[in-house]
Each structure stands twice: as structure tokens, then as C-alpha cells.
N, CA and C atoms as an extended XYZ file, in Angstrom:
258
Properties=species:S:1:pos:R:3:atomname:S:1:resname:S:1:resid:I:1 pbc="F F F"
N       327.200      148.055     -126.829 N   UNK     1
C       328.290      148.006     -128.089 CA  UNK     1
C       328.265      147.536     -129.225 C   UNK     1
N       327.669      148.227     -130.627 N   UNK     2
C       328.053      147.731     -131.492 CA  UNK     2
C       329.661      146.753     -131.799 C   UNK     2
N       329.772      145.503     -132.473 N   UNK     3
C       331.019      146.104     -133.565 CA  UNK     3
C       330.576      145.841     -135.055 C   UNK     3
N       332.028      145.876     -135.372 N   UNK     4
C       332.180      145.054     -136.619 CA  UNK     4
C       331.649      144.558     -137.185 C   UNK     4
N       331.823      143.183     -136.482 N   UNK     5
C       330.854      142.324     -136.721 CA  UNK     5
C       328.855      141.906     -136.977 C   UNK     5
N       329.082      142.516     -135.736 N   UNK     6
C       327.501      143.105     -136.330 CA  UNK     6
C       327.095      143.756     -137.570 C   UNK     6
N       327.722      144.915     -137.502 N   UNK     7
C       327.597      145.738     -138.954 CA  UNK     7
C       328.087      145.220     -140.018 C   UNK     7
N       328.167      144.173     -140.632 N   UNK     8
C       328.640      143.063     -141.763 CA  UNK     8
C       327.871      142.348     -141.633 C   UNK     8
N       327.568      141.742     -139.852 N   UNK     9
C       326.321      140.106     -140.406 CA  UNK     9
C       325.154      141.311     -141.001 C   UNK     9
N       324.784      142.971     -140.390 N   UNK    10
C       323.306      142.826     -140.848 CA  UNK    10
C       323.687      143.154     -142.412 C   UNK    10
N       324.842      144.074     -142.970 N   UNK    11
C       324.300      144.345     -144.834 CA  UNK    11
C       324.953      143.808     -145.127 C   UNK    11
N       325.496      141.803     -144.738 N   UNK    12
C       325.716      140.836     -145.718 CA  UNK    12
C       324.800      139.596     -145.561 C   UNK    12
N       323.878      140.149     -144.224 N   UNK    13
C       322.734      139.612     -144.113 CA  UNK    13
C       322.583      137.567     -143.755 C   UNK    13
N       324.078      137.673     -142.844 N   UNK    14
C       324.208      136.836     -142.793 CA  UNK    14
C       322.964      135.797     -141.900 C   UNK    14
N       322.806      134.653     -142.293 N   UNK    15
C       321.850      133.372     -141.886 CA  UNK    15
C       321.053      133.591     -142.779 C   UNK    15
N       320.854      134.772     -143.637 N   UNK    16
C       319.153      135.050     -144.835 CA  UNK    16
C       318.853      134.728     -145.170 C   UNK    16
N       318.426      133.993     -146.113 N   UNK    17
C       318.055      133.250     -147.445 CA  UNK    17
C       316.857      134.340     -148.292 C   UNK    17
N       318.053      134.322     -149.962 N   UNK    18
C       317.068      134.733     -151.242 CA  UNK    18
C       316.868      133.832     -152.163 C   UNK    18
N       315.911      134.086     -153.268 N   UNK    19
C       315.542      133.453     -154.137 CA  UNK    19
C       316.840      134.294     -154.986 C   UNK    19
N       317.571      133.885     -155.646 N   UNK    20
C       318.415      134.204     -156.883 CA  UNK    20
C       318.543      133.283     -158.116 C   UNK    20
N       318.991      134.448     -158.743 N   UNK    21
C       320.152      133.616     -160.475 CA  UNK    21
C       321.056      133.585     -160.068 C   UNK    21
N       321.573      132.723     -160.371 N   UNK    22
C       322.826      132.029     -160.510 CA  UNK    22
C       324.163      132.148     -161.802 C   UNK    22
N       324.879      132.673     -161.635 N   UNK    23
C       326.036      132.530     -162.545 CA  UNK    23
C       326.891      131.687     -162.725 C   UNK    23
N       327.560      131.308     -163.236 N   UNK    24
C       329.373      131.310     -163.456 CA  UNK    24
C       329.770      131.913     -163.931 C   UNK    24
N       331.122      132.303     -162.759 N   UNK    25
C       332.013      132.776     -163.131 CA  UNK    25
C       333.035      132.385     -162.599 C   UNK    25
N       334.539      132.319     -163.329 N   UNK    26
C       335.986      131.634     -162.424 CA  UNK    26
C       335.418      130.628     -161.859 C   UNK    26
N       334.954      130.052     -162.114 N   UNK    27
C       334.564      128.420     -161.939 CA  UNK    27
C       333.749      128.344     -160.606 C   UNK    27
N       332.945      129.629     -160.578 N   UNK    28
C       332.544      129.506     -159.061 CA  UNK    28
C       330.912      129.974     -159.170 C   UNK    28
N       329.882      129.159     -158.654 N   UNK    29
C       328.723      129.810     -158.910 CA  UNK    29
C       328.465      131.092     -158.392 C   UNK    29
N       327.888      132.026     -158.300 N   UNK    30
C       327.797      133.545     -157.121 CA  UNK    30
C       326.497      134.349     -158.504 C   UNK    30
N       326.154      134.761     -157.635 N   UNK    31
C       324.884      136.290     -157.442 CA  UNK    31
C       324.977      137.302     -156.574 C   UNK    31
N       324.620      138.464     -157.133 N   UNK    32
C       324.707      139.874     -157.087 CA  UNK    32
C       323.832      139.796     -155.851 C   UNK    32
N       324.745      140.484     -154.613 N   UNK    33
C       324.043      140.565     -153.392 CA  UNK    33
C       322.669      140.953     -153.051 C   UNK    33
N       321.705      140.453     -152.883 N   UNK    34
C       320.052      141.727     -153.292 CA  UNK    34
C       320.277      142.858     -151.568 C   UNK    34
N       321.266      142.671     -151.478 N   UNK    35
C       321.359      143.490     -150.088 CA  UNK    35
C       322.214      145.039     -151.238 C   UNK    35
N       321.260      145.667     -151.644 N   UNK    36
C       322.462      147.633     -152.197 CA  UNK    36
C       323.924      147.822     -150.995 C   UNK    36
N       323.540      147.331     -149.591 N   UNK    37
C       324.279      147.855     -148.113 CA  UNK    37
C       325.140      146.648     -148.077 C   UNK    37
N       325.118      145.858     -149.161 N   UNK    38
C       326.455      144.536     -148.700 CA  UNK    38
C       327.888      145.437     -150.061 C   UNK    38
N       328.682      144.847     -149.036 N   UNK    39
C       330.535      145.240     -149.732 CA  UNK    39
C       330.445      143.912     -150.570 C   UNK    39
N       329.639      142.724     -150.455 N   UNK    40
C       330.667      141.584     -151.091 CA  UNK    40
C       329.305      141.199     -151.934 C   UNK    40
N       329.412      140.101     -153.506 N   UNK    41
C       328.591      139.410     -154.143 CA  UNK    41
C       328.485      138.193     -152.901 C   UNK    41
N       327.855      136.740     -153.976 N   UNK    42
C       327.553      135.829     -153.206 CA  UNK    42
C       328.225      134.581     -154.358 C   UNK    42
N       328.990      133.758     -153.462 N   UNK    43
C       329.128      132.602     -153.933 CA  UNK    43
C       328.471      131.636     -153.335 C   UNK    43
N       328.006      130.857     -153.846 N   UNK    44
C       327.408      129.069     -153.907 CA  UNK    44
C       328.433      128.313     -153.735 C   UNK    44
N       328.529      128.267     -152.944 N   UNK    45
C       329.505      127.060     -152.458 CA  UNK    45
C       329.362      125.350     -151.456 C   UNK    45
N       327.994      125.737     -151.133 N   UNK    46
C       327.752      124.516     -150.810 CA  UNK    46
C       326.314      124.205     -151.676 C   UNK    46
N       325.518      122.766     -151.158 N   UNK    47
C       324.610      122.306     -151.520 CA  UNK    47
C       324.019      122.281     -153.226 C   UNK    47
N       325.225      122.737     -153.549 N   UNK    48
C       325.941      122.397     -154.781 CA  UNK    48
C       324.967      121.195     -155.400 C   UNK    48
N       325.676      120.080     -154.336 N   UNK    49
C       324.589      118.950     -155.593 CA  UNK    49
C       322.398      118.603     -155.538 C   UNK    49
N       321.632      119.726     -154.672 N   UNK    50
C       321.125      120.110     -154.744 CA  UNK    50
C       320.496      120.061     -156.379 C   UNK    50
N       321.390      120.611     -157.644 N   UNK    51
C       321.281      121.266     -158.564 CA  UNK    51
C       321.055      120.162     -159.527 C   UNK    51
N       320.351      121.113     -160.400 N   UNK    52
C       320.087      119.777     -161.465 CA  UNK    52
C       320.658      120.097     -162.641 C   UNK    52
N       321.513      121.862     -162.784 N   UNK    53
C       321.966      121.837     -163.565 CA  UNK    53
C       322.954      123.410     -162.894 C   UNK    53
N       323.571      123.700     -163.858 N   UNK    54
C       324.907      124.250     -162.981 CA  UNK    54
C       325.564      125.664     -164.223 C   UNK    54
N       325.040      126.667     -164.447 N   UNK    55
C       324.197      127.028     -163.486 CA  UNK    55
C       323.116      126.992     -163.893 C   UNK    55
N       321.787      126.925     -162.759 N   UNK    56
C       320.409      126.943     -162.803 CA  UNK    56
C       319.102      127.572     -163.198 C   UNK    56
N       319.002      127.047     -164.235 N   UNK    57
C       318.018      128.287     -165.729 CA  UNK    57
C       317.316      129.441     -164.555 C   UNK    57
N       316.813      128.325     -163.370 N   UNK    58
C       315.992      129.006     -162.675 CA  UNK    58
C       316.361      130.011     -161.461 C   UNK    58
N       315.981      130.704     -161.116 N   UNK    59
C       316.143      131.104     -158.978 CA  UNK    59
C       316.252      130.445     -158.510 C   UNK    59
N       317.148      129.657     -157.619 N   UNK    60
C       317.042      128.966     -156.336 CA  UNK    60
C       317.123      129.773     -155.413 C   UNK    60
N       316.836      129.131     -153.764 N   UNK    61
C       316.344      130.052     -152.689 CA  UNK    61
C       318.343      129.529     -152.164 C   UNK    61
N       318.358      130.456     -151.674 N   UNK    62
C       320.387      130.742     -151.058 CA  UNK    62
C       320.622      130.973     -149.341 C   UNK    62
N       321.264      130.393     -148.669 N   UNK    63
C       321.070      131.092     -147.520 CA  UNK    63
C       322.636      132.001     -147.403 C   UNK    63
N       322.346      132.596     -146.305 N   UNK    64
C       323.949      133.519     -146.603 CA  UNK    64
C       324.101      132.623     -145.463 C   UNK    64
N       326.252      132.233     -145.841 N   UNK    65
C       326.374      131.978     -144.559 CA  UNK    65
C       327.342      132.483     -143.674 C   UNK    65
N       327.832      132.590     -142.780 N   UNK    66
C       329.429      133.786     -142.111 CA  UNK    66
C       330.410      133.885     -142.189 C   UNK    66
N       331.064      133.337     -143.542 N   UNK    67
C       332.140      133.355     -143.829 CA  UNK    67
C       331.545      134.028     -145.504 C   UNK    67
N       333.196      134.529     -145.873 N   UNK    68
C       333.946      134.285     -147.334 CA  UNK    68
C       334.854      133.456     -148.247 C   UNK    68
N       334.924      133.729     -148.969 N   UNK    69
C       335.198      133.146     -150.068 CA  UNK    69
C       335.806      133.645     -151.126 C   UNK    69
N       337.253      133.335     -151.827 N   UNK    70
C       337.528      134.296     -153.049 CA  UNK    70
C       336.518      135.607     -153.078 C   UNK    70
N       336.848      136.778     -151.618 N   UNK    71
C       336.135      137.546     -151.809 CA  UNK    71
C       334.624      138.038     -152.136 C   UNK    71
N       334.475      137.087     -151.782 N   UNK    72
C       332.414      137.175     -151.555 CA  UNK    72
C       332.271      136.136     -150.037 C   UNK    72
N       331.182      136.737     -150.095 N   UNK    73
C       330.047      135.775     -149.215 CA  UNK    73
C       329.649      134.551     -149.137 C   UNK    73
N       330.246      133.626     -148.716 N   UNK    74
C       329.754      132.155     -148.894 CA  UNK    74
C       327.816      132.137     -148.939 C   UNK    74
N       327.516      131.497     -149.206 N   UNK    75
C       325.740      131.299     -149.295 CA  UNK    75
C       326.083      129.226     -149.950 C   UNK    75
N       325.062      128.405     -149.480 N   UNK    76
C       324.105      127.289     -150.313 CA  UNK    76
C       322.935      126.671     -149.795 C   UNK    76
N       323.298      126.508     -150.932 N   UNK    77
C       321.899      125.811     -152.316 CA  UNK    77
C       321.184      125.257     -151.151 C   UNK    77
N       319.535      126.344     -150.378 N   UNK    78
C       318.988      125.250     -149.538 CA  UNK    78
C       317.328      124.805     -150.106 C   UNK    78
N       317.426      124.854     -151.009 N   UNK    79
C       315.882      124.702     -151.915 CA  UNK    79
C       315.814      125.601     -152.831 C   UNK    79
N       316.438      124.373     -154.233 N   UNK    80
C       316.801      124.615     -155.049 CA  UNK    80
C       315.172      125.180     -155.881 C   UNK    80
N       314.524      123.768     -155.653 N   UNK    81
C       312.578      123.897     -155.713 CA  UNK    81
C       311.613      125.214     -155.410 C   UNK    81
N       312.092      125.955     -153.967 N   UNK    82
C       310.447      126.504     -153.265 CA  UNK    82
C       310.422      128.030     -154.344 C   UNK    82
N       309.827      128.317     -153.984 N   UNK    83
C       309.351      129.269     -155.078 CA  UNK    83
C       309.171      130.779     -154.028 C   UNK    83
N       310.020      131.747     -154.206 N   UNK    84
C       310.217      132.586     -153.556 CA  UNK    84
C       311.009      133.254     -151.796 C   UNK    84
N       311.068      134.582     -152.301 N   UNK    85
C       312.467      134.544     -150.613 CA  UNK    85
C       311.033      133.380     -149.041 C   UNK    85
N       312.484      132.445     -148.617 N   UNK    86
C       312.412      131.144     -147.582 CA  UNK    86
C       312.259      132.337     -146.243 C   UNK    86
């Protein structure tokens, strides 16, 4: 049986990693969700200490977490220097 959590997990891409450009909005680093089916954008809330600049000039690798923050799905910086999608 498919649950709401399963459906949202797929569209939000929980645990997936993406190379994303970040911008600062309302005091948070955010990114557009790369999955067009996602109802939420991404708020990067973990791994910020890995960034040299805020917001970084270049895209960084972000992992999607299984919770929301301020109406966005949470994410964490996992490797600011890695090229391409993890």
C-alpha cells in the first residue's frame, strides 16, 4: 500500500543529492527544488559551516532531508566542492 509519506518522499526526493545554486531569502539559504513535481523549495539548514561564502558563488551539493522548515523541505550541504550530482 502506498502512503502519503511515500508519495511525498518521491516528489521531494528525500535522501537524494543535487548540485544546487543557493540564494539568501528571508535570512535562509534556499534553492529551487530540481524536481518539478515537488510542491516545496529547499531550505538549506545544515552543513552551513562548510560554506566559505553565504550564499556561495557556485552551486554546492545538497542532500534533501525528511523534514520541513519554514514551508520548505530541509536540506544540508554535504560537499561544497564536488562537481556534478552526487
